[in-house]
C-alpha positions, 0 to 999 in steps of 0.5 A, a space after each residue: 386148300 382149295 386149287 386157287 389158295 394152292 395157285 397164289 402160294 409160292 414154294 422154295 425148293 432148295 436142294 442139290 440134286 436135280 433129281 429131287 428138285 425136278 419131282 418136287 416141282 412137278 409134284 407141287 406145279 400139278 396141285 397148283 402151286 408156284 415152285 422156285 428152284 435153288 441148287 444151293 444155300 447161296 442161291 436159296 438165301 438169295 431167292 428168299 431175300 428178293 422173292 416172297 416165299 409162303 414156305 421153304 423146303 430145304 435139304 439138310 445135307 448139302 455141299 458147301 453152305 449146309 442145310 443148317 447153315 442155311 437154317 441159321 441164316 434164315 432164322 437170324 434175319 428178321 425179315 425171313 425169320 417167320 417163313 416156314 422151313 420143312 426139312 428133307 434129309 435122307 438121314 434120320 439123325 434125330 439129335 441133328 433134327 431136334 437141333 434144327 427144330 429147335 433152331 426154327 424148322 417147322 417140320 422134317 421129311 424123310 427121303 424117301 417121302 410119302 406124296 400124300 404125306 408131304 403134300 399134307 405137311 405143306 398144305 398145313 404150314 402154308 395154311 398156318 403161315 397165312 393165318 398167322 400172316 393175317 393175324 399179324 396184319 390184323 393186329 398191324 392195323 388195329 395198332 395202326 388205327 390205334 396209334 392214329 385215334 390216340 394222335 387224333 385224341 391228343 390234337 383234339 385235347 389240345 384244341 378248343 372246340 369252338 374256335 379250333 385254336 389251341 386251348 389253354 392247357 396247350 398254350 401253357 404247355 408251349 409257354 413253359 417251353 418257350 420260356 425255359 428257351 428263353 432263359 437257355 438262350 437269353 432272348 425275349 419273347 412275347 404275350 399277347 392278351 385280347 379280350 372282346 369289348 362288351 361281349 355280354 352285351 353282344 350275347 344279350 343283344 343278338 344271342 349266343 350262336 352270333 356269339 360263338 360265330 363272332 369268336 371264331 371270326 375273331 380267332 381267324 383275324 388272329 391267326 391271319 395276323 401273326 406268323 406261322 411260329 406264333 401260337 394263337 389260343 383261346 385262354 377262356 371265354 372272350 380271352 385270346 392269348 397269343 405266343 410270340 417266340 424270340 419277340 422284343 417289345 416293338 415287334 410284339 406291338 406291331 403284332 398286336 396293333 394288326 390284330 386289333 385292325 384285323 377284328 375292326 376292318 372285319 366289321 362285325 356289327 356290335 349294336 349294343 356296343 359302347 365303344 363302336 358301331 362294330 366288335 372291337 378288341 382290347 389288347 396287352 403286351 408283355 415281353 420276357 424274360 420274367 422269373 416265370 411265364 405266369 409273371 409275363 401272362 400277368 403283366 399282359 393281362 393287366 396291360 389288357 385291364 388298362 386297355 379296358 380302363 382307357 377306353 377300349 379299342 386299343 393296344 396297351 403295353 406292360 407298365 413294367 417295361 415302358 413309361 405309362 405316357 407311352 403304354 397304350 395306343 389305337 393304331 
């Protein structure tokens, strides 16, 4: 151990003899250690619980709380158990020493001690403890990085890489949970399906890079039109889905119209469109509960198809839930 390393090491001497405490303090301070002193077990435990200590030199035989009692409390405390304990004893009772080593002490010195031997043993225990702490810190850091990577991977696996919306898998997981909630608490939930009108013509005329940018803009329009509790996802290609927890048909229709208006007002030019001079979307809406969430998605998809058939750039509601004359609207 270098002088700098010794200066950073902190020792705690617990011994009822002031002569022993002063002798050990002088010995180790001279070598650059920082030394804290305690005259009995209670004081020593208090220091340990309030200060960082690299190694404890503990007298085995003390009045009141014995060294073995102190050792037992240290090893039983998860915050202190890793602290190296070197025992000092005037009586080489090997049975008692074996018990202490079994309990967690790392070494022992018999009084009167040899200075070189004591210094060597303390140095080796401090080094070993520091190497172990450094290794534990590396393991902890690696574990943290792994956990962060797993979280990031989990989040990434739930996002559509183009739009950064939830992907189909994530939406369907949420649909499963919301469907179960709706059955348990007897409330409706809404599903909105929307599709970009004449998107193939948009790509053919302006290119796929413009098409990707168009999808990203529509994603933002949808996100800005919904509540924070709602989920917007890309369901595939140019088709998007919105999950509206605890939402009846009237509320779902308002959100759908808000999305349609937002896309129209975005004014993304579409020279090849047969519907308008800009990008528009057709939207289908359905609300539950249903026997399965898949049934509700199909109802919304059927309503989306009706919006396409009725002229596009409009919102149609599931005909399973509203009359046909009331089903489709544009604004």
